[in-house]
N, C-alpha and C positions, 0 to 999 in steps of 0.2 A: 158166488151167486147164493141167492136167501133159497131159502128152503119156500117159500110162499112166491114163488118165480113160476107161471103156472106153463105145461104145455101147447105146442103153438094148435097141435088137436088135444078134448079132453080126452080120455080113453071111455070111453062106453062099457060097461058094469049091465050083468043083466037086470034087467028090471027095471031098469031109466037111465037109474046115476048114472053121474062120470064123477072122476076122478079131473079136475080142471090141474091143478098143481101139483112140484114136484111132496110135500105134505102131505096134503089128502092121500099121494100116491101112497109113502109112507107109513101113516098113518092103519091105510085097508095091509100093509105088511102084515106090518106090525097086533092088526085084532087075530091072523087065524091063527090055528092054537101052533103051538112049538114045534111041535112037532112037522106042520104043514111047515115052516120057515122053512127050517133045515132039508124041505125038499133043495133037491138041487138046483131044478127054474126058480125057486122064486128067491135063492143065493145070487144068482144069475141079477136076481131086477134091483136085489143091495145097495150088491155092489153098485151097481151102473148108480142108484137114486144120489148112491155121499156124492161119488164120483163129479156128478152134475153139481151139486149145490158143494162138490169141493174150485171142482174149476169150469162150471157154464162149457159156453161152447159148445161144437156139437156132442158131449155128457149128454145132454139133456133130453137131441131126439134119440139116442144108445138106451137113456133110463123110460124112453117110452115105450119104443120095438121091448126090450124089455121088459117091460110088464103089460103086456099086451101080448106074449112069445108066455109070459105065468097062466096068466089067466085062463088063456087057450088051453094052457096043456091041460093046466086043473078041467077046462069045460068040458076036455076027452075021459078024465076019470069018473065026472062024473054021471055023465049021461048027457 
């Protein structure tokens, strides 16, 4: 499955932006500070994004869920 594959529903971000594709989600994670990328919730999101790109199928949904959970976890940290 190409990295340009869109999620069934875009992932909303604070400020109104949205992550529409696997690539946009991966770019978002890669733009985080390296120390943040190594946190468990972001590692899970990265693993699921890679699995979705490599195999497709239901992994696209798992990748979306993992991204939303990671974003929500960070949201609780920052208030």
